[in-house]
ZATORVO-134018 format. One record per residue (C-alpha): residue number from 0; chain; residue in three letters; x, y, z. Coordinates in pm, whole numbers. Each point is the difference from the previous one (the first is absolute). Layout:
BEGIN
<atom seza="NUM" volo="A" pado="ALA" X="X" Y="Y" Z="Z"/>
...
END
This chain:
BEGIN
<atom seza="0" volo="A" pado="MET" X="592" Y="1375" Z="4734"/>
<atom seza="1" volo="A" pado="THR" X="-225" Y="-42" Z="309"/>
<atom seza="2" volo="A" pado="SER" X="-178" Y="244" Z="161"/>
<atom seza="3" volo="A" pado="LEU" X="137" Y="209" Z="301"/>
<atom seza="4" volo="A" pado="ASP" X="-108" Y="45" Z="366"/>
<atom seza="5" volo="A" pado="VAL" X="94" Y="350" Z="139"/>
<atom seza="6" volo="A" pado="GLY" X="-112" Y="209" Z="229"/>
<atom seza="7" volo="A" pado="GLY" X="-326" Y="-219" Z="87"/>
<atom seza="8" volo="A" pado="LEU" X="-67" Y="-25" Z="-375"/>
<atom seza="9" volo="A" pado="THR" X="45" Y="-256" Z="-283"/>
<atom seza="10" volo="A" pado="LEU" X="93" Y="167" Z="-308"/>
<atom seza="11" volo="A" pado="GLU" X="47" Y="-76" Z="-358"/>
<atom seza="12" volo="A" pado="ASN" X="339" Y="194" Z="-57"/>
<atom seza="13" volo="A" pado="PRO" X="240" Y="241" Z="188"/>
<atom seza="14" volo="A" pado="LEU" X="-66" Y="299" Z="-217"/>
<atom seza="15" volo="A" pado="TRP" X="-291" Y="201" Z="180"/>
<atom seza="16" volo="A" pado="LEU" X="-120" Y="348" Z="-103"/>
<atom seza="17" volo="A" pado="ALA" X="73" Y="277" Z="255"/>
<atom seza="18" volo="A" pado="PRO" X="-245" Y="239" Z="135"/>
<atom seza="19" volo="A" pado="LEU" X="33" Y="299" Z="-211"/>
<atom seza="20" volo="A" pado="ALA" X="-227" Y="328" Z="73"/>
<atom seza="21" volo="A" pado="GLY" X="-244" Y="99" Z="-247"/>
<atom seza="22" volo="A" pado="VAL" X="77" Y="-304" Z="-170"/>
<atom seza="23" volo="A" pado="THR" X="-72" Y="-347" Z="145"/>
<atom seza="24" volo="A" pado="VAL" X="-390" Y="23" Z="-62"/>
<atom seza="25" volo="A" pado="PRO" X="-185" Y="-295" Z="-70"/>
<atom seza="26" volo="A" pado="ALA" X="47" Y="-2" Z="-353"/>
<atom seza="27" volo="A" pado="VAL" X="396" Y="41" Z="3"/>
<atom seza="28" volo="A" pado="ARG" X="-14" Y="-295" Z="257"/>
<atom seza="29" volo="A" pado="ALA" X="-173" Y="-217" Z="-258"/>
<atom seza="30" volo="A" pado="PHE" X="175" Y="112" Z="-298"/>
<atom seza="31" volo="A" pado="PHE" X="349" Y="-98" Z="177"/>
<atom seza="32" volo="A" pado="ARG" X="-168" Y="-314" Z="133"/>
<atom seza="33" volo="A" pado="ARG" X="-31" Y="-97" Z="-368"/>
<atom seza="34" volo="A" pado="LEU" X="360" Y="72" Z="-76"/>
<atom seza="35" volo="A" pado="GLY" X="79" Y="-232" Z="258"/>
<atom seza="36" volo="A" pado="VAL" X="81" Y="180" Z="328"/>
<atom seza="37" volo="A" pado="GLY" X="-83" Y="-294" Z="305"/>
<atom seza="38" volo="A" pado="LEU" X="-133" Y="311" Z="228"/>
<atom seza="39" volo="A" pado="THR" X="-143" Y="326" Z="21"/>
<atom seza="40" volo="A" pado="HIS" X="-58" Y="308" Z="198"/>
<atom seza="41" volo="A" pado="THR" X="-227" Y="273" Z="86"/>
<atom seza="42" volo="A" pado="GLU" X="104" Y="360" Z="21"/>
<atom seza="43" volo="A" pado="MET" X="103" Y="112" Z="307"/>
<atom seza="44" volo="A" pado="VAL" X="-336" Y="45" Z="202"/>
<atom seza="45" volo="A" pado="SER" X="-71" Y="236" Z="297"/>
<atom seza="46" volo="A" pado="ALA" X="-77" Y="-187" Z="288"/>
<atom seza="47" volo="A" pado="ALA" X="-143" Y="276" Z="153"/>
<atom seza="48" volo="A" pado="GLY" X="-230" Y="70" Z="-334"/>
<atom seza="49" volo="A" pado="ILE" X="-150" Y="-345" Z="35"/>
<atom seza="50" volo="A" pado="VAL" X="-95" Y="67" Z="361"/>
<atom seza="51" volo="A" pado="MET" X="-184" Y="285" Z="-149"/>
<atom seza="52" volo="A" pado="GLY" X="-180" Y="-109" Z="-246"/>
<atom seza="53" volo="A" pado="ASN" X="203" Y="205" Z="-232"/>
<atom seza="54" volo="A" pado="ARG" X="-151" Y="-105" Z="-369"/>
<atom seza="55" volo="A" pado="LYS" X="299" Y="54" Z="-204"/>
<atom seza="56" volo="A" pado="THR" X="170" Y="-189" Z="250"/>
<atom seza="57" volo="A" pado="GLN" X="-286" Y="-279" Z="18"/>
<atom seza="58" volo="A" pado="ASP" X="45" Y="-17" Z="-418"/>
<atom seza="59" volo="A" pado="MET" X="364" Y="-79" Z="76"/>
<atom seza="60" volo="A" pado="ILE" X="-71" Y="-316" Z="207"/>
<atom seza="61" volo="A" pado="THR" X="-218" Y="-152" Z="-275"/>
<atom seza="62" volo="A" pado="SER" X="91" Y="-292" Z="-236"/>
<atom seza="63" volo="A" pado="PRO" X="-290" Y="-23" Z="-209"/>
<atom seza="64" volo="A" pado="ASP" X="41" Y="-342" Z="-183"/>
<atom seza="65" volo="A" pado="GLY" X="297" Y="-167" Z="173"/>
<atom seza="66" volo="A" pado="ARG" X="236" Y="11" Z="-320"/>
<atom seza="67" volo="A" pado="ASP" X="249" Y="144" Z="195"/>
<atom seza="68" volo="A" pado="ARG" X="17" Y="-236" Z="295"/>
<atom seza="69" volo="A" pado="PRO" X="231" Y="-110" Z="172"/>
<atom seza="70" volo="A" pado="LEU" X="-13" Y="348" Z="155"/>
<atom seza="71" volo="A" pado="ILE" X="149" Y="183" Z="252"/>
<atom seza="72" volo="A" pado="LEU" X="-189" Y="301" Z="193"/>
<atom seza="73" volo="A" pado="GLN" X="284" Y="257" Z="59"/>
<atom seza="74" volo="A" pado="ILE" X="-107" Y="185" Z="314"/>
<atom seza="75" volo="A" pado="PHE" X="186" Y="383" Z="143"/>
<atom seza="76" volo="A" pado="GLY" X="-29" Y="164" Z="311"/>
<atom seza="77" volo="A" pado="ASP" X="137" Y="125" Z="348"/>
<atom seza="78" volo="A" pado="ASP" X="-225" Y="-144" Z="224"/>
<atom seza="79" volo="A" pado="PRO" X="4" Y="-347" Z="96"/>
<atom seza="80" volo="A" pado="ALA" X="-326" Y="-51" Z="124"/>
<atom seza="81" volo="A" pado="LEU" X="-157" Y="210" Z="-292"/>
<atom seza="82" volo="A" pado="VAL" X="218" Y="-211" Z="-270"/>
<atom seza="83" volo="A" pado="GLU" X="-134" Y="-320" Z="170"/>
<atom seza="84" volo="A" pado="GLU" X="-365" Y="145" Z="-7"/>
<atom seza="85" volo="A" pado="GLY" X="22" Y="72" Z="-391"/>
<atom seza="86" volo="A" pado="ALA" X="173" Y="-330" Z="-65"/>
<atom seza="87" volo="A" pado="ARG" X="-295" Y="-218" Z="197"/>
<atom seza="88" volo="A" pado="LEU" X="-262" Y="216" Z="-226"/>
<atom seza="89" volo="A" pado="ALA" X="171" Y="-37" Z="-329"/>
<atom seza="90" volo="A" pado="ILE" X="8" Y="-394" Z="81"/>
<atom seza="91" volo="A" pado="ALA" X="-320" Y="31" Z="45"/>
<atom seza="92" volo="A" pado="ARG" X="-123" Y="84" Z="-377"/>
<atom seza="93" volo="A" pado="GLY" X="227" Y="-289" Z="-83"/>
<atom seza="94" volo="A" pado="GLY" X="225" Y="-45" Z="-340"/>
<atom seza="95" volo="A" pado="PHE" X="360" Y="-10" Z="167"/>
<atom seza="96" volo="A" pado="ASP" X="203" Y="-258" Z="90"/>
<atom seza="97" volo="A" pado="ALA" X="228" Y="183" Z="206"/>
<atom seza="98" volo="A" pado="LEU" X="105" Y="323" Z="163"/>
<atom seza="99" volo="A" pado="GLY" X="288" Y="234" Z="-55"/>
<atom seza="100" volo="A" pado="ILE" X="110" Y="274" Z="178"/>
<atom seza="101" volo="A" pado="ASN" X="193" Y="274" Z="-140"/>
<atom seza="102" volo="A" pado="MET" X="305" Y="132" Z="199"/>
<atom seza="103" volo="A" pado="ALA" X="139" Y="108" Z="-315"/>
<atom seza="104" volo="A" pado="CYS" X="-135" Y="295" Z="-128"/>
<atom seza="105" volo="A" pado="PRO" X="220" Y="303" Z="-16"/>
<atom seza="106" volo="A" pado="MET" X="-254" Y="278" Z="-126"/>
<atom seza="107" volo="A" pado="PRO" X="-48" Y="297" Z="248"/>
<atom seza="108" volo="A" pado="LYS" X="-333" Y="-26" Z="13"/>
<atom seza="109" volo="A" pado="VAL" X="-26" Y="-331" Z="136"/>
<atom seza="110" volo="A" pado="PHE" X="369" Y="23" Z="176"/>
<atom seza="111" volo="A" pado="ARG" X="-105" Y="304" Z="190"/>
<atom seza="112" volo="A" pado="LYS" X="-275" Y="-162" Z="187"/>
<atom seza="113" volo="A" pado="GLY" X="174" Y="-263" Z="132"/>
<atom seza="114" volo="A" pado="SER" X="-85" Y="-277" Z="-270"/>
<atom seza="115" volo="A" pado="GLY" X="219" Y="-160" Z="-253"/>
<atom seza="116" volo="A" pado="ALA" X="384" Y="7" Z="31"/>
<atom seza="117" volo="A" pado="LYS" X="-56" Y="220" Z="312"/>
<atom seza="118" volo="A" pado="LEU" X="-69" Y="-328" Z="231"/>
<atom seza="119" volo="A" pado="LEU" X="353" Y="-84" Z="-53"/>
<atom seza="120" volo="A" pado="GLU" X="86" Y="296" Z="261"/>
<atom seza="121" volo="A" pado="SER" X="-270" Y="-156" Z="249"/>
<atom seza="122" volo="A" pado="PRO" X="53" Y="-379" Z="24"/>
<atom seza="123" volo="A" pado="LYS" X="-234" Y="-63" Z="303"/>
<atom seza="124" volo="A" pado="ARG" X="-286" Y="124" Z="-192"/>
<atom seza="125" volo="A" pado="ALA" X="98" Y="-220" Z="-311"/>
<atom seza="126" volo="A" pado="ARG" X="37" Y="-321" Z="233"/>
<atom seza="127" volo="A" pado="GLU" X="-357" Y="123" Z="147"/>
<atom seza="128" volo="A" pado="MET" X="-150" Y="17" Z="-352"/>
<atom seza="129" volo="A" pado="VAL" X="129" Y="-324" Z="-139"/>
<atom seza="130" volo="A" pado="SER" X="-106" Y="-163" Z="334"/>
<atom seza="131" volo="A" pado="ARG" X="-337" Y="121" Z="-38"/>
<atom seza="132" volo="A" pado="LEU" X="-48" Y="-95" Z="-362"/>
<atom seza="133" volo="A" pado="GLY" X="149" Y="-323" Z="13"/>
<atom seza="134" volo="A" pado="SER" X="-300" Y="-82" Z="269"/>
<atom seza="135" volo="A" pado="LEU" X="-249" Y="33" Z="-276"/>
<atom seza="136" volo="A" pado="GLY" X="129" Y="-355" Z="-122"/>
<atom seza="137" volo="A" pado="PHE" X="91" Y="147" Z="-347"/>
<atom seza="138" volo="A" pado="PRO" X="343" Y="-66" Z="-136"/>
<atom seza="139" volo="A" pado="LEU" X="162" Y="319" Z="61"/>
<atom seza="140" volo="A" pado="TRP" X="288" Y="163" Z="-226"/>
<atom seza="141" volo="A" pado="VAL" X="177" Y="323" Z="60"/>
<atom seza="142" volo="A" pado="LYS" X="169" Y="209" Z="-253"/>
<atom seza="143" volo="A" pado="LEU" X="284" Y="256" Z="168"/>
<atom seza="144" volo="A" pado="ARG" X="301" Y="232" Z="-153"/>
<atom seza="145" volo="A" pado="LYS" X="358" Y="-45" Z="121"/>
<atom seza="146" volo="A" pado="ALA" X="116" Y="120" Z="325"/>
<atom seza="147" volo="A" pado="THR" X="279" Y="244" Z="68"/>
<atom seza="148" volo="A" pado="ALA" X="219" Y="93" Z="295"/>
<atom seza="149" volo="A" pado="ALA" X="-242" Y="288" Z="146"/>
<atom seza="150" volo="A" pado="HIS" X="-270" Y="-279" Z="23"/>
<atom seza="151" volo="A" pado="PRO" X="-34" Y="-177" Z="337"/>
<atom seza="152" volo="A" pado="LEU" X="26" Y="-341" Z="-134"/>
<atom seza="153" volo="A" pado="SER" X="207" Y="-138" Z="-314"/>
<atom seza="154" volo="A" pado="THR" X="-188" Y="-127" Z="-305"/>
<atom seza="155" volo="A" pado="ALA" X="66" Y="-346" Z="134"/>
<atom seza="156" volo="A" pado="ALA" X="-68" Y="23" Z="382"/>
<atom seza="157" volo="A" pado="PHE" X="-329" Y="196" Z="-110"/>
<atom seza="158" volo="A" pado="CYS" X="-137" Y="-289" Z="-213"/>
<atom seza="159" volo="A" pado="GLY" X="89" Y="-260" Z="267"/>
<atom seza="160" volo="A" pado="LEU" X="-214" Y="207" Z="238"/>
<atom seza="161" volo="A" pado="LEU" X="-296" Y="-26" Z="-301"/>
<atom seza="162" volo="A" pado="LEU" X="50" Y="-341" Z="4"/>
<atom seza="163" volo="A" pado="GLU" X="-2" Y="-78" Z="341"/>
<atom seza="164" volo="A" pado="ALA" X="-320" Y="219" Z="35"/>
<atom seza="165" volo="A" pado="GLY" X="-188" Y="-233" Z="-280"/>
<atom seza="166" volo="A" pado="ALA" X="107" Y="108" Z="-313"/>
<atom seza="167" volo="A" pado="ASP" X="-6" Y="-295" Z="-287"/>
<atom seza="168" volo="A" pado="HIS" X="221" Y="185" Z="-259"/>
<atom seza="169" volo="A" pado="LEU" X="170" Y="292" Z="-68"/>
<atom seza="170" volo="A" pado="THR" X="94" Y="203" Z="-298"/>
<atom seza="171" volo="A" pado="LEU" X="281" Y="219" Z="0"/>
<atom seza="172" volo="A" pado="HIS" X="52" Y="286" Z="-231"/>
<atom seza="173" volo="A" pado="GLY" X="318" Y="70" Z="8"/>
<atom seza="174" volo="A" pado="ARG" X="41" Y="390" Z="2"/>
<atom seza="175" volo="A" pado="THR" X="-57" Y="221" Z="303"/>
<atom seza="176" volo="A" pado="ALA" X="-282" Y="211" Z="47"/>
<atom seza="177" volo="A" pado="ALA" X="219" Y="301" Z="-91"/>
<atom seza="178" volo="A" pado="GLN" X="48" Y="-110" Z="-341"/>
<atom seza="179" volo="A" pado="ARG" X="-330" Y="-42" Z="-70"/>
<atom seza="180" volo="A" pado="TYR" X="19" Y="-141" Z="-337"/>
<atom seza="181" volo="A" pado="GLU" X="324" Y="169" Z="-122"/>
<atom seza="182" volo="A" pado="GLY" X="320" Y="-159" Z="-21"/>
<atom seza="183" volo="A" pado="HIS" X="82" Y="-363" Z="-21"/>
<atom seza="184" volo="A" pado="ALA" X="-175" Y="-272" Z="244"/>
<atom seza="185" volo="A" pado="ASP" X="300" Y="-184" Z="223"/>
<atom seza="186" volo="A" pado="VAL" X="-53" Y="-342" Z="-137"/>
<atom seza="187" volo="A" pado="GLU" X="238" Y="-148" Z="272"/>
<atom seza="188" volo="A" pado="ALA" X="-159" Y="133" Z="271"/>
<atom seza="189" volo="A" pado="VAL" X="-347" Y="-213" Z="-115"/>
<atom seza="190" volo="A" pado="LEU" X="253" Y="-299" Z="-56"/>
<atom seza="191" volo="A" pado="ALA" X="135" Y="18" Z="331"/>
<atom seza="192" volo="A" pado="LEU" X="-335" Y="24" Z="172"/>
<atom seza="193" volo="A" pado="ALA" X="-111" Y="-302" Z="-207"/>
<atom seza="194" volo="A" pado="ARG" X="270" Y="-183" Z="105"/>
<atom seza="195" volo="A" pado="ALA" X="-62" Y="108" Z="360"/>
<atom seza="196" volo="A" pado="PHE" X="-336" Y="-135" Z="-1"/>
<atom seza="197" volo="A" pado="PRO" X="-28" Y="-286" Z="-264"/>
<atom seza="198" volo="A" pado="GLY" X="-348" Y="-26" Z="-193"/>
<atom seza="199" volo="A" pado="LYS" X="-136" Y="294" Z="178"/>
<atom seza="200" volo="A" pado="VAL" X="114" Y="274" Z="-221"/>
<atom seza="201" volo="A" pado="SER" X="-67" Y="149" Z="-389"/>
<atom seza="202" volo="A" pado="ALA" X="122" Y="260" Z="-195"/>
<atom seza="203" volo="A" pado="SER" X="-104" Y="330" Z="-106"/>
<atom seza="204" volo="A" pado="GLY" X="191" Y="261" Z="-173"/>
<atom seza="205" volo="A" pado="ASP" X="150" Y="65" Z="-345"/>
<atom seza="206" volo="A" pado="VAL" X="-149" Y="-323" Z="-175"/>
<atom seza="207" volo="A" pado="TYR" X="37" Y="82" Z="-393"/>
<atom seza="208" volo="A" pado="ALA" X="108" Y="-282" Z="-172"/>
<atom seza="209" volo="A" pado="VAL" X="29" Y="-380" Z="61"/>
<atom seza="210" volo="A" pado="GLU" X="332" Y="19" Z="157"/>
<atom seza="211" volo="A" pado="ASP" X="-100" Y="228" Z="254"/>
<atom seza="212" volo="A" pado="VAL" X="-288" Y="-254" Z="114"/>
<atom seza="213" volo="A" pado="LEU" X="276" Y="-300" Z="-24"/>
<atom seza="214" volo="A" pado="ARG" X="241" Y="208" Z="227"/>
<atom seza="215" volo="A" pado="TYR" X="-253" Y="18" Z="269"/>
<atom seza="216" volo="A" pado="LEU" X="-109" Y="-379" Z="-30"/>
<atom seza="217" volo="A" pado="ASP" X="309" Y="-157" Z="-36"/>
<atom seza="218" volo="A" pado="GLY" X="109" Y="215" Z="322"/>
<atom seza="219" volo="A" pado="GLY" X="-249" Y="-159" Z="240"/>
<atom seza="220" volo="A" pado="CYS" X="-283" Y="248" Z="-61"/>
<atom seza="221" volo="A" pado="ALA" X="-368" Y="-239" Z="10"/>
<atom seza="222" volo="A" pado="GLY" X="-134" Y="237" Z="-253"/>
<atom seza="223" volo="A" pado="VAL" X="51" Y="319" Z="-174"/>
<atom seza="224" volo="A" pado="PHE" X="-254" Y="319" Z="-3"/>
<atom seza="225" volo="A" pado="LEU" X="-52" Y="169" Z="-375"/>
<atom seza="226" volo="A" pado="ALA" X="-89" Y="336" Z="-4"/>
<atom seza="227" volo="A" pado="ARG" X="127" Y="305" Z="-226"/>
<atom seza="228" volo="A" pado="GLY" X="165" Y="-289" Z="-231"/>
<atom seza="229" volo="A" pado="ILE" X="-281" Y="-202" Z="-107"/>
<atom seza="230" volo="A" pado="LEU" X="-179" Y="359" Z="-75"/>
<atom seza="231" volo="A" pado="ARG" X="238" Y="76" Z="-222"/>
<atom seza="232" volo="A" pado="ASP" X="26" Y="-369" Z="-99"/>
<atom seza="233" volo="A" pado="PRO" X="-280" Y="-222" Z="41"/>
<atom seza="234" volo="A" pado="PHE" X="131" Y="-307" Z="-160"/>
<atom seza="235" volo="A" pado="LEU" X="318" Y="-3" Z="235"/>
<atom seza="236" volo="A" pado="VAL" X="-249" Y="-230" Z="194"/>
<atom seza="237" volo="A" pado="PRO" X="-17" Y="-282" Z="-284"/>
<atom seza="238" volo="A" pado="ARG" X="355" Y="6" Z="-89"/>
<atom seza="239" volo="A" pado="ALA" X="119" Y="3" Z="339"/>
<atom seza="240" volo="A" pado="LEU" X="-242" Y="-292" Z="99"/>
<atom seza="241" volo="A" pado="ALA" X="146" Y="-185" Z="-301"/>
<atom seza="242" volo="A" pado="ARG" X="361" Y="32" Z="109"/>
<atom seza="243" volo="A" pado="LEU" X="-87" Y="-130" Z="368"/>
<atom seza="244" volo="A" pado="GLY" X="-195" Y="-295" Z="-152"/>
<atom seza="245" volo="A" pado="TYR" X="-351" Y="108" Z="113"/>
<atom seza="246" volo="A" pado="PRO" X="-306" Y="-37" Z="-230"/>
<atom seza="247" volo="A" pado="PHE" X="-12" Y="259" Z="-231"/>
<atom seza="248" volo="A" pado="ASP" X="-221" Y="118" Z="-313"/>
<atom seza="249" volo="A" pado="GLY" X="319" Y="-16" Z="-267"/>
<atom seza="250" volo="A" pado="SER" X="-229" Y="223" Z="-246"/>
<atom seza="251" volo="A" pado="LEU" X="40" Y="275" Z="259"/>
<atom seza="252" volo="A" pado="CYS" X="385" Y="-10" Z="37"/>
<atom seza="253" volo="A" pado="ALA" X="64" Y="215" Z="-293"/>
<atom seza="254" volo="A" pado="PRO" X="-376" Y="84" Z="-147"/>
<atom seza="255" volo="A" pado="SER" X="-68" Y="161" Z="-334"/>
<atom seza="256" volo="A" pado="PRO" X="-104" Y="381" Z="19"/>
<atom seza="257" volo="A" pado="GLU" X="-347" Y="-82" Z="-127"/>
<atom seza="258" volo="A" pado="ARG" X="-35" Y="-280" Z="339"/>
<atom seza="259" volo="A" pado="GLU" X="119" Y="261" Z="246"/>
<atom seza="260" volo="A" pado="ILE" X="-276" Y="217" Z="-111"/>
<atom seza="261" volo="A" pado="ASP" X="-253" Y="-272" Z="8"/>
<atom seza="262" volo="A" pado="LEU" X="108" Y="-67" Z="378"/>
<atom seza="263" volo="A" pado="LEU" X="-16" Y="410" Z="36"/>
<atom seza="264" volo="A" pado="LEU" X="-337" Y="30" Z="-135"/>
<atom seza="265" volo="A" pado="GLU" X="-110" Y="-252" Z="246"/>
<atom seza="266" volo="A" pado="LEU" X="159" Y="193" Z="303"/>
<atom seza="267" volo="A" pado="GLY" X="-122" Y="299" Z="-123"/>
<atom seza="268" volo="A" pado="ARG" X="-394" Y="-122" Z="-40"/>
<atom seza="269" volo="A" pado="ASP" X="54" Y="-126" Z="329"/>
<atom seza="270" volo="A" pado="LEU" X="126" Y="313" Z="171"/>
<atom seza="271" volo="A" pado="LYS" X="-273" Y="190" Z="-184"/>
<atom seza="272" volo="A" pado="GLU" X="-268" Y="-205" Z="133"/>
<atom seza="273" volo="A" pado="GLN" X="149" Y="-40" Z="374"/>
<atom seza="274" volo="A" pado="GLN" X="175" Y="330" Z="22"/>
<atom seza="275" volo="A" pado="GLY" X="-185" Y="254" Z="-253"/>
<atom seza="276" volo="A" pado="GLU" X="131" Y="152" Z="-303"/>
<atom seza="277" volo="A" pado="ARG" X="256" Y="232" Z="125"/>
<atom seza="278" volo="A" pado="PHE" X="219" Y="-255" Z="197"/>
<atom seza="279" volo="A" pado="ALA" X="-23" Y="-222" Z="-290"/>
<atom seza="280" volo="A" pado="LEU" X="144" Y="274" Z="-226"/>
<atom seza="281" volo="A" pado="VAL" X="254" Y="104" Z="208"/>
<atom seza="282" volo="A" pado="LEU" X="135" Y="-311" Z="97"/>
<atom seza="283" volo="A" pado="LEU" X="-16" Y="-205" Z="-347"/>
<atom seza="284" volo="A" pado="LYS" X="200" Y="306" Z="-119"/>
<atom seza="285" volo="A" pado="ARG" X="277" Y="-48" Z="242"/>
<atom seza="286" volo="A" pado="PHE" X="15" Y="-352" Z="-96"/>
<atom seza="287" volo="A" pado="VAL" X="18" Y="84" Z="-364"/>
<atom seza="288" volo="A" pado="SER" X="268" Y="234" Z="55"/>
<atom seza="289" volo="A" pado="CYS" X="209" Y="-233" Z="159"/>
<atom seza="290" volo="A" pado="MET" X="-52" Y="-305" Z="-251"/>
<atom seza="291" volo="A" pado="PHE" X="-29" Y="32" Z="-327"/>
<atom seza="292" volo="A" pado="LYS" X="363" Y="87" Z="-102"/>
<atom seza="293" volo="A" pado="GLY" X="252" Y="-162" Z="-234"/>
<atom seza="294" volo="A" pado="PHE" X="-168" Y="-26" Z="-337"/>
<atom seza="295" volo="A" pado="SER" X="-106" Y="180" Z="-299"/>
<atom seza="296" volo="A" pado="GLY" X="-307" Y="259" Z="89"/>
<atom seza="297" volo="A" pado="ALA" X="50" Y="-62" Z="397"/>
<atom seza="298" volo="A" pado="SER" X="77" Y="400" Z="22"/>
<atom seza="299" volo="A" pado="VAL" X="-303" Y="116" Z="-186"/>
<atom seza="300" volo="A" pado="PHE" X="-225" Y="-284" Z="127"/>
<atom seza="301" volo="A" pado="ARG" X="74" Y="136" Z="376"/>
<atom seza="302" volo="A" pado="ARG" X="-40" Y="351" Z="-109"/>
<atom seza="303" volo="A" pado="ALA" X="-361" Y="-47" Z="-175"/>
<atom seza="304" volo="A" pado="VAL" X="-114" Y="-189" Z="364"/>
<atom seza="305" volo="A" pado="ALA" X="152" Y="309" Z="206"/>
<atom seza="306" volo="A" pado="THR" X="-222" Y="236" Z="-174"/>
<atom seza="307" volo="A" pado="GLU" X="-339" Y="-183" Z="50"/>
<atom seza="308" volo="A" pado="MET" X="-242" Y="172" Z="246"/>
<atom seza="309" volo="A" pado="ASN" X="-269" Y="-229" Z="65"/>
<atom seza="310" volo="A" pado="TRP" X="-37" Y="-424" Z="30"/>
<atom seza="311" volo="A" pado="LYS" X="-194" Y="-12" Z="-342"/>
<atom seza="312" volo="A" pado="GLY" X="318" Y="182" Z="-199"/>
<atom seza="313" volo="A" pado="LEU" X="254" Y="-230" Z="192"/>
<atom seza="314" volo="A" pado="GLU" X="-173" Y="-305" Z="-78"/>
<atom seza="315" volo="A" pado="GLU" X="-49" Y="81" Z="-379"/>
<atom seza="316" volo="A" pado="CYS" X="380" Y="95" Z="-5"/>
<atom seza="317" volo="A" pado="LEU" X="82" Y="-329" Z="140"/>
<atom seza="318" volo="A" pado="ILE" X="-205" Y="-209" Z="-195"/>
<atom seza="319" volo="A" pado="GLY" X="139" Y="181" Z="-315"/>
<atom seza="320" volo="A" pado="ALA" X="341" Y="-53" Z="91"/>
<atom seza="321" volo="A" pado="GLN" X="-83" Y="-371" Z="51"/>
<atom seza="322" volo="A" pado="SER" X="-139" Y="-30" Z="-369"/>
<atom seza="323" volo="A" pado="LEU" X="312" Y="167" Z="-132"/>
<atom seza="324" volo="A" pado="PHE" X="253" Y="-212" Z="190"/>
<atom seza="325" volo="A" pado="ARG" X="-154" Y="-327" Z="-128"/>
<atom seza="326" volo="A" pado="SER" X="-11" Y="124" Z="-361"/>
END
């Protein structure tokens, strides 16, 4: 298949790594690019943090080697002028291919400050934010949640407003803010929006299998955001690409345990170098606990990894298991 032109970007395929707080750091983004995703996102980054020069925030807008590109910087805030200034400063640093505005986060520390999904209650402010960022000359993507009857505008009307203001692409998560991450995503609401704005809408929510990807794409979505589903099963990416007819690494569709460990060792070493030992330890344990299932010795291996308290011990555990699996 040929590449896709979506939202001002030319992309290899319609499978995209979603922004995930505490997860989508550069090493993880590069890991999923290796598995085949056509686009990655930063974590959700505070515009105020960028403007104030917060050290942690500065680290979040770093792309050390470009292996994670194409990359969207996802930014959040409640003040359109401040968000514009934060985006302008981030763009000056380089390393990004598009801007994203988060109007989807339902978590209290974001929502209560007027950011994230709270913006669904303030269409004028959301429109101004999009208009200001659109003037910066970067492709502009907006991620949002499903509106309810209590909101000033319906989901479709709110999205129409954003597109008129200059948004290049919209991603709808099919849950309301009140649902947070509970219950089920409303797939039909996402597909209805995709039909209303052809080529302008991608999907987010409850993508755990190839069939979930196909349902969204066959229903008219331009792309699919992959989040918790690929933390549970990273190799969903090459399997979905295979079904869709896009280029993929066939050795990754059903990799052996030793191949999975090899990939995780590379990821862990990158994490340790870029984020530090503690972060690498926590995140790699999370991947191992989700991935290694369904074969003899899997539960013993997962328990052994879970008990390691430092990177050296974890690395030795992984290398030892790799040798065992090969034998």
